[in-house]
C-alpha positions as a Markdown table, in Angstrom:
| # | Residue | x | y | z |
|---|---|---|---|---|
| 1 | Met | 4.8 | -89.6 | -112.9 |
| 2 | Lys | 4.7 | -88.2 | -109.8 |
| 3 | His | 8.5 | -87.3 | -110.3 |
| 4 | Ser | 7.5 | -85.3 | -113.2 |
| 5 | Leu | 5.3 | -83.1 | -111.2 |
| 6 | Cys | 8.0 | -82.6 | -108.6 |
| 7 | Leu | 10.1 | -81.7 | -111.0 |
| 8 | Ala | 8.1 | -79.2 | -112.4 |
| 9 | Ser | 7.5 | -77.7 | -109.0 |
| 10 | Ala | 11.4 | -77.8 | -108.3 |
| 11 | Ala | 11.9 | -75.8 | -111.7 |
| 12 | Leu | 9.9 | -73.0 | -110.4 |
| 13 | Leu | 11.4 | -72.3 | -107.0 |
| 14 | Phe | 12.4 | -68.6 | -107.4 |
| 15 | Leu | 10.0 | -66.2 | -105.9 |
| 16 | Thr | 9.5 | -64.2 | -102.8 |
| 17 | Ser | 6.2 | -64.7 | -101.1 |
| 18 | Pro | 4.9 | -61.2 | -101.4 |
| 19 | Cys | 5.3 | -61.3 | -105.5 |
| 20 | Leu | 3.4 | -64.7 | -105.5 |
| 21 | Ala | 0.1 | -63.6 | -103.4 |
| 22 | Gly | -1.4 | -61.6 | -106.2 |
| 23 | Phe | -0.7 | -63.5 | -109.6 |
| 24 | Phe | 0.3 | -67.1 | -108.7 |
| 25 | Asp | -3.2 | -68.3 | -108.7 |
| 26 | Asp | -4.2 | -67.4 | -112.1 |
| 27 | Leu | -0.6 | -68.5 | -113.3 |
| 28 | Ser | -1.2 | -72.1 | -111.8 |
| 29 | Arg | -4.6 | -72.4 | -113.5 |
| 30 | Glu | -2.6 | -71.5 | -116.5 |
| 31 | Leu | 0.0 | -74.2 | -116.4 |
| 32 | Leu | -1.2 | -77.0 | -114.1 |
| 33 | Pro | -3.7 | -78.2 | -116.7 |
| 34 | Ser | -0.5 | -78.7 | -119.1 |
| 35 | Leu | 1.9 | -80.2 | -116.8 |
| 36 | Gln | -0.1 | -81.7 | -114.1 |
| 37 | Pro | -0.3 | -85.7 | -114.5 |
| 38 | Gln | -2.7 | -87.8 | -112.8 |
| 39 | Thr | -1.8 | -87.7 | -108.9 |
| 40 | Ala | -3.1 | -88.1 | -105.2 |
| 41 | Leu | -2.1 | -84.6 | -104.6 |
| 42 | Asp | -4.7 | -82.1 | -105.3 |
| 43 | Asn | -4.4 | -78.9 | -107.2 |
| 44 | Ser | -5.0 | -76.9 | -103.8 |
| 45 | Thr | -1.8 | -78.9 | -102.3 |
| 46 | Ile | 0.1 | -78.7 | -105.5 |
| 47 | Val | 0.0 | -74.8 | -105.6 |
| 48 | Lys | 0.5 | -74.6 | -102.1 |
| 49 | Gly | 3.7 | -76.4 | -102.2 |
| 50 | Leu | 5.1 | -74.4 | -105.5 |
| 51 | Lys | 4.4 | -71.2 | -103.3 |
| 52 | Glu | 6.5 | -72.3 | -100.5 |
| 53 | Ala | 9.0 | -73.8 | -102.8 |
| 54 | Leu | 9.4 | -70.5 | -104.6 |
| 55 | Ala | 9.3 | -68.6 | -101.5 |
| 56 | Thr | 12.0 | -71.1 | -99.7 |
| 57 | Gly | 14.3 | -70.8 | -102.7 |
| 58 | Thr | 14.5 | -67.3 | -103.1 |
| 59 | Glu | 14.6 | -66.3 | -99.5 |
| 60 | Arg | 17.4 | -68.5 | -99.2 |
| 61 | Ala | 19.6 | -67.1 | -101.7 |
| 62 | Val | 19.1 | -63.6 | -101.1 |
| 63 | Thr | 19.4 | -64.1 | -97.2 |
| 64 | Ala | 22.8 | -66.2 | -97.8 |
| 65 | Val | 24.1 | -63.1 | -99.8 |
| 66 | Ala | 22.8 | -60.2 | -97.8 |
| 67 | Lys | 23.9 | -61.0 | -94.7 |
| 68 | Ser | 27.4 | -59.3 | -93.6 |
| 69 | Asp | 30.1 | -61.6 | -95.1 |
| 70 | Gly | 27.5 | -63.4 | -97.2 |
| 71 | Tyr | 29.8 | -62.3 | -100.2 |
| 72 | Phe | 32.9 | -61.8 | -98.5 |
| 73 | Gly | 32.8 | -64.9 | -96.4 |
| 74 | Asn | 31.9 | -67.5 | -99.1 |
| 75 | Gln | 34.8 | -68.2 | -101.6 |
| 76 | Leu | 32.5 | -69.1 | -104.3 |
| 77 | Ile | 31.3 | -65.6 | -105.0 |
| 78 | Lys | 33.7 | -63.2 | -103.0 |
| 79 | Ile | 34.4 | -60.3 | -105.2 |
| 80 | Leu | 37.9 | -59.7 | -105.8 |
| 81 | Leu | 39.9 | -57.6 | -107.9 |
| 82 | Pro | 40.1 | -57.7 | -111.6 |
| 83 | Asp | 43.8 | -58.9 | -112.9 |
| 84 | Lys | 44.7 | -55.8 | -114.2 |
| 85 | Val | 44.5 | -54.3 | -110.9 |
| 86 | Gln | 45.5 | -57.4 | -108.9 |
| 87 | Gln | 48.7 | -56.8 | -110.2 |
| 88 | Ala | 48.8 | -53.1 | -109.1 |
| 89 | Ala | 47.8 | -54.6 | -105.8 |
| 90 | Asp | 50.3 | -57.5 | -105.5 |
| 91 | Ile | 52.9 | -54.6 | -105.9 |
| 92 | Leu | 51.5 | -52.5 | -103.1 |
| 93 | Gly | 51.1 | -55.5 | -100.7 |
| 94 | Ser | 54.7 | -56.2 | -101.4 |
| 95 | Ile | 55.9 | -52.6 | -100.1 |
| 96 | Gly | 53.8 | -52.5 | -97.0 |
| 97 | Tyr | 50.4 | -51.4 | -98.1 |
| 98 | Gln | 48.6 | -55.1 | -97.9 |
| 99 | Gln | 46.0 | -53.5 | -95.3 |
| 100 | Gln | 44.8 | -51.0 | -97.9 |
| 101 | Val | 44.3 | -53.6 | -100.6 |
| 102 | Asp | 42.2 | -55.5 | -98.0 |
| 103 | Glu | 40.2 | -52.8 | -97.3 |
| 104 | Leu | 39.3 | -52.1 | -100.9 |
| 105 | Val | 38.3 | -56.0 | -101.3 |
| 106 | Leu | 36.1 | -55.8 | -97.9 |
| 107 | Ser | 34.3 | -52.5 | -99.1 |
| 108 | Met | 33.5 | -54.2 | -102.6 |
| 109 | Asn | 31.8 | -56.9 | -101.2 |
| 110 | Arg | 30.2 | -54.8 | -98.3 |
| 111 | Ala | 28.3 | -52.9 | -101.3 |
| 112 | Ala | 27.3 | -56.0 | -103.0 |
| 113 | Glu | 25.8 | -57.4 | -99.6 |
| 114 | Lys | 23.4 | -53.9 | -99.3 |
| 115 | Ala | 22.6 | -54.3 | -102.8 |
| 116 | Ala | 21.4 | -58.0 | -102.5 |
| 117 | Pro | 17.8 | -57.6 | -100.9 |
| 118 | Arg | 16.8 | -55.5 | -103.9 |
| 119 | Ala | 16.6 | -58.7 | -106.2 |
| 120 | Ala | 14.1 | -60.4 | -104.4 |
| 121 | Ser | 10.8 | -58.7 | -106.0 |
| 122 | Phe | 12.1 | -59.0 | -109.8 |
| 123 | Phe | 11.4 | -62.7 | -110.0 |
| 124 | Gly | 7.6 | -62.2 | -109.9 |
| 125 | Asp | 7.8 | -60.4 | -113.2 |
| 126 | Ala | 9.5 | -63.4 | -114.6 |
| 127 | Ile | 7.2 | -65.8 | -113.3 |
| 128 | Arg | 4.1 | -63.6 | -114.6 |
| 129 | Gln | 5.5 | -63.8 | -118.0 |
| 130 | Met | 6.4 | -67.5 | -118.0 |
| 131 | Thr | 4.7 | -69.6 | -120.9 |
| 132 | Val | 4.0 | -73.3 | -121.0 |
| 133 | Glu | 7.1 | -73.6 | -123.5 |
| 134 | Asp | 9.3 | -72.2 | -120.9 |
| 135 | Ala | 8.3 | -74.5 | -118.1 |
| 136 | Lys | 8.7 | -77.5 | -120.4 |
| 137 | Gly | 12.2 | -76.1 | -121.1 |
| 138 | Ile | 13.3 | -75.9 | -117.5 |
| 139 | Leu | 11.8 | -79.3 | -116.9 |
| 140 | Ser | 14.0 | -80.9 | -119.6 |
| 141 | Gly | 17.2 | -78.6 | -118.5 |
| 142 | Gly | 19.7 | -79.8 | -116.0 |
| 143 | Asp | 19.7 | -79.3 | -112.0 |
| 144 | Thr | 20.3 | -75.0 | -112.6 |
| 145 | Ala | 17.6 | -74.6 | -115.3 |
| 146 | Ala | 15.4 | -72.5 | -113.8 |
| 147 | Thr | 18.2 | -70.5 | -112.6 |
| 148 | Lys | 19.3 | -69.9 | -116.0 |
| 149 | Phe | 15.7 | -69.0 | -117.1 |
| 150 | Phe | 15.6 | -66.5 | -114.4 |
| 151 | Glu | 19.0 | -65.1 | -115.1 |
| 152 | Lys | 17.9 | -64.3 | -118.9 |
| 153 | Lys | 15.1 | -62.9 | -118.2 |
| 154 | Thr | 15.8 | -60.5 | -115.1 |
| 155 | Arg | 19.5 | -59.9 | -115.3 |
| 156 | Ser | 19.5 | -56.8 | -117.3 |
| 157 | Gln | 16.7 | -55.2 | -115.0 |
| 158 | Leu | 18.6 | -56.2 | -112.0 |
| 159 | Phe | 21.7 | -54.6 | -113.3 |
| 160 | Asp | 19.9 | -51.3 | -113.6 |
| 161 | Thr | 18.6 | -51.4 | -109.9 |
| 162 | Phe | 21.9 | -52.8 | -108.5 |
| 163 | Lys | 24.1 | -50.2 | -109.9 |
| 164 | Pro | 22.9 | -47.1 | -108.2 |
| 165 | Thr | 22.6 | -49.0 | -104.9 |
| 166 | Val | 26.0 | -50.5 | -105.4 |
| 167 | Ala | 27.5 | -46.8 | -106.0 |
| 168 | Lys | 25.7 | -45.6 | -103.3 |
| 169 | Ser | 26.6 | -48.3 | -100.9 |
| 170 | Met | 30.4 | -48.0 | -102.3 |
| 171 | Asp | 30.2 | -44.2 | -101.4 |
| 172 | Gln | 29.2 | -45.0 | -98.0 |
| 173 | Val | 31.7 | -47.7 | -97.2 |
| 174 | Gly | 34.3 | -46.0 | -98.8 |
| 175 | Thr | 35.0 | -48.2 | -101.7 |
| 176 | Ala | 35.9 | -45.3 | -104.4 |
| 177 | Arg | 38.4 | -43.3 | -101.8 |
| 178 | Ala | 40.1 | -46.9 | -100.7 |
| 179 | Tyr | 40.8 | -47.2 | -104.6 |
| 180 | Lys | 41.8 | -43.9 | -105.7 |
| 181 | Glu | 44.0 | -44.3 | -102.4 |
| 182 | Met | 45.5 | -47.6 | -103.6 |
| 183 | Ile | 45.9 | -46.4 | -107.2 |
| 184 | Gly | 47.4 | -43.1 | -105.6 |
| 185 | Lys | 50.2 | -45.1 | -103.6 |
| 186 | Tyr | 50.9 | -47.0 | -107.0 |
| 187 | Glu | 51.3 | -44.4 | -109.1 |
| 188 | Ala | 54.0 | -43.1 | -106.7 |
| 189 | Phe | 56.2 | -46.6 | -107.0 |
| 190 | Pro | 59.1 | -46.2 | -109.3 |
| 191 | Leu | 58.2 | -48.6 | -111.6 |
| 192 | Ala | 54.3 | -47.8 | -112.3 |
| 193 | Ser | 55.1 | -45.4 | -115.2 |
| 194 | Leu | 56.4 | -48.6 | -116.8 |
| 195 | Ala | 53.8 | -50.8 | -116.2 |
| 196 | Gly | 51.1 | -48.0 | -116.7 |
| 197 | Thr | 48.3 | -47.3 | -114.4 |
| 198 | Pro | 44.9 | -49.6 | -114.5 |
| 199 | Ser | 41.6 | -48.4 | -114.9 |
| 200 | Leu | 38.4 | -49.6 | -113.4 |
| 201 | Asp | 34.5 | -48.6 | -113.5 |
| 202 | Leu | 33.9 | -49.9 | -110.0 |
| 203 | Asp | 30.2 | -49.3 | -110.4 |
| 204 | Thr | 30.0 | -51.6 | -113.6 |
| 205 | Tyr | 32.3 | -54.3 | -112.3 |
| 206 | Val | 31.0 | -54.9 | -108.6 |
| 207 | Thr | 27.5 | -54.8 | -110.0 |
| 208 | Asp | 28.3 | -57.5 | -112.5 |
| 209 | Lys | 30.1 | -59.5 | -110.1 |
| 210 | Ala | 27.3 | -58.9 | -107.5 |
| 211 | Leu | 24.8 | -60.4 | -109.8 |
| 212 | Asp | 27.2 | -63.3 | -110.9 |
| 213 | Gly | 27.3 | -64.2 | -107.2 |
| 214 | Leu | 23.7 | -64.0 | -106.6 |
| 215 | Phe | 22.7 | -66.6 | -109.4 |
| 216 | Leu | 25.4 | -68.5 | -108.3 |
| 217 | Gln | 23.7 | -68.9 | -104.8 |
| 218 | Val | 20.2 | -69.1 | -106.3 |
| 219 | Gly | 21.6 | -72.5 | -108.5 |
| 220 | Glu | 22.8 | -73.8 | -105.2 |
| 221 | Glu | 19.4 | -73.5 | -103.7 |
| 222 | Glu | 17.7 | -74.9 | -107.0 |
| 223 | Lys | 19.8 | -77.9 | -106.8 |
| 224 | Lys | 19.5 | -78.8 | -103.4 |
| 225 | Ile | 15.4 | -78.5 | -103.5 |
| 226 | Arg | 15.6 | -80.6 | -106.5 |
| 227 | Thr | 18.3 | -83.3 | -105.2 |
| 228 | Asn | 18.4 | -83.2 | -101.7 |
| 229 | Pro | 15.4 | -84.1 | -99.4 |
| 230 | Ala | 17.2 | -82.5 | -96.3 |
| 231 | Ala | 16.7 | -79.5 | -98.1 |
| 232 | Arg | 12.7 | -79.8 | -98.0 |
| 233 | Thr | 12.2 | -78.6 | -94.5 |
| 234 | Thr | 8.4 | -78.5 | -94.1 |
| 235 | Asp | 5.8 | -81.2 | -94.2 |
| 236 | Leu | 4.3 | -79.6 | -97.5 |
| 237 | Leu | 7.9 | -79.4 | -99.4 |
| 238 | Arg | 8.3 | -83.2 | -98.1 |
| 239 | Lys | 4.8 | -84.0 | -99.5 |
| 240 | Val | 5.1 | -82.1 | -102.8 |
| 241 | Phe | 8.5 | -82.9 | -103.4 |
| 242 | Gly | 9.0 | -86.5 | -101.8 |
| 243 | Gly | 11.3 | -87.3 | -99.3 |
| 244 | Lys | 11.0 | -87.9 | -95.8 |
């Protein structure tokens, strides 16, 4: 029974501390009577454990992607050129412009890293709207059930917030300029007219890829706290979730 409670706690692991402070107590009074079995842990300890787990999971994920090389240095989430543009980039790389191609890829990832911190505040709204049925669905789901729930609830809002931030960041780091320069060099290549010039909405593409990477990282943190005792780095997390 304690295991079920631990899974319930782990399933809700994605909020930042500032978001939790105002409404989490009300939410816990609504959810805990329906989800809580008989346990040696009192409600106060459970709620504190939930708060810490939620803050820990989100902070780890956002911190991981928002730092320098958070995207660029992580092969799982590194933003690469789409196939239609990569073909042009390969041609340019083969005739001496690989540095320009590399700078474009780096600048896209730098823009995603700059936008990532904006994600933290949106998870609070999602948990505030969570129903008991939502929680039960997460409980019966897999290792990333909570991640999928939060992506469904927040992705469109995050896209609307990320996109202008990504656009501004790409302007600051020169992504659009690097892309135009790359395409200009490609258009000057003799065979470009036969292959056609690829088009790309950079703002939309990088925003989508930034969110893909963010949620992949959040899912990795969810799996760690669910399954790996070493990820429970405080006494309270170990007490609520188990493990030494």
